[in-house]
C-alpha positions as CSV (number, residue, x, y, z in Angstrom):
1,X,-100.4,153.6,150.8
2,X,-103.3,151.5,152.0
3,X,-101.8,150.5,155.3
4,X,-101.2,154.0,156.4
5,X,-104.9,155.0,156.3
6,X,-107.0,153.2,159.0
7,X,-110.2,154.7,157.4
8,X,-109.4,152.7,154.3
9,X,-109.5,149.4,156.3
10,X,-112.9,150.2,157.7
11,X,-114.2,151.1,154.3
12,X,-112.8,147.9,152.8
13,X,-114.4,145.9,155.5
14,X,-117.7,147.7,155.1
15,X,-117.7,147.1,151.4
16,X,-116.8,143.4,151.9
17,X,-119.9,143.1,154.1
18,X,-122.0,144.2,151.1
19,X,-120.6,141.4,149.0
20,X,-118.0,139.0,150.4
21,X,-117.1,137.8,146.9
22,X,-115.0,140.8,146.2
23,X,-111.3,140.5,146.8
24,X,-109.2,143.0,148.7
25,X,-107.5,143.9,145.5
26,X,-110.8,144.6,143.7
27,X,-112.0,146.7,146.6
28,X,-108.8,148.7,146.8
29,X,-108.9,149.4,143.1
30,X,-112.5,150.5,143.4
31,X,-111.7,152.8,146.4
32,X,-108.9,154.3,144.4
33,X,-111.1,154.8,141.3
34,X,-113.9,156.4,143.4
35,X,-111.6,158.6,145.5
36,X,-112.4,160.5,148.7
37,X,-114.7,161.0,150.5
38,X,-115.1,157.3,150.9
39,X,-118.7,156.2,150.0
40,X,-119.2,152.5,150.4
41,X,-122.3,152.5,148.2
42,X,-120.5,154.3,145.4
43,X,-117.7,151.8,145.7
44,X,-120.1,148.9,145.7
45,X,-121.8,150.3,142.6
46,X,-118.5,150.6,140.9
47,X,-117.7,147.0,141.8
48,X,-121.0,145.7,140.5
49,X,-120.4,147.5,137.2
50,X,-117.0,145.8,137.0
51,X,-118.6,142.5,137.8
52,X,-121.2,143.0,135.0
53,X,-118.4,143.9,132.5
54,X,-116.6,140.7,133.4
55,X,-119.8,138.7,133.0
56,X,-120.5,140.2,129.6
57,X,-116.9,139.5,128.5
58,X,-117.3,135.9,129.6
59,X,-120.6,135.6,127.8
60,X,-119.0,136.9,124.6
61,X,-116.1,134.5,125.1
62,X,-118.5,131.6,125.5
63,X,-120.3,132.6,122.2
64,X,-116.9,132.8,120.5
65,X,-115.9,129.4,121.8
66,X,-119.3,127.9,120.7
67,X,-118.7,129.2,117.2
68,X,-115.2,127.7,117.2
69,X,-116.7,124.4,118.1
70,X,-118.9,124.6,115.0
71,X,-115.9,125.8,112.9
72,X,-113.8,122.8,114.1
73,X,-116.7,120.4,113.2
74,X,-116.7,119.1,116.8
75,X,-119.9,117.3,117.9
76,X,-122.8,119.6,118.9
77,X,-122.6,118.4,122.5
78,X,-119.0,119.5,122.8
79,X,-120.2,122.9,124.1
80,X,-121.1,121.2,127.3
81,X,-117.4,121.4,128.2
82,X,-117.2,125.2,127.8
83,X,-118.1,126.0,131.4
84,X,-115.7,123.4,132.8
85,X,-112.9,124.6,130.5
86,X,-113.4,128.3,131.5
87,X,-113.4,127.4,135.2
88,X,-110.1,125.6,134.7
89,X,-108.4,128.0,132.2
90,X,-110.2,131.3,132.4
91,X,-110.5,133.1,129.1
92,X,-107.4,131.5,127.5
93,X,-108.9,130.6,124.1
94,X,-106.2,128.1,123.1
95,X,-106.3,126.2,126.3
96,X,-110.1,126.2,126.5
97,X,-110.4,124.9,122.9
98,X,-107.7,122.2,123.6
99,X,-109.6,121.0,126.6
100,X,-112.9,120.9,124.7
101,X,-111.3,119.0,121.7
102,X,-109.6,116.5,124.0
103,X,-112.9,115.8,125.9
104,X,-115.1,115.8,122.8
105,X,-112.9,113.3,121.0
106,X,-112.5,111.0,124.0
107,X,-116.2,110.7,124.6
């Protein structure tokens, strides 16, 4: 579908110039969601909204993990490992908590 429409490549490239942090897959999903006629600013706005949703979900996840640290009676400073754990394991709660527990008990 995407490869048969040369306009789509141009739009994707134009959108990527707005923010090079967006992957091809994210951009194509946004293009599909926004439809024709292609409007790079509308597509960029859609992608920024998606980015904001992801940031909010990650913030909620961080708060949830911080509460779990308290519930598990880990040291207060154990929350310093949250960022590292999320970078390594994403929002996989079990893996993030395991990582934090290991590092908090070894320190």
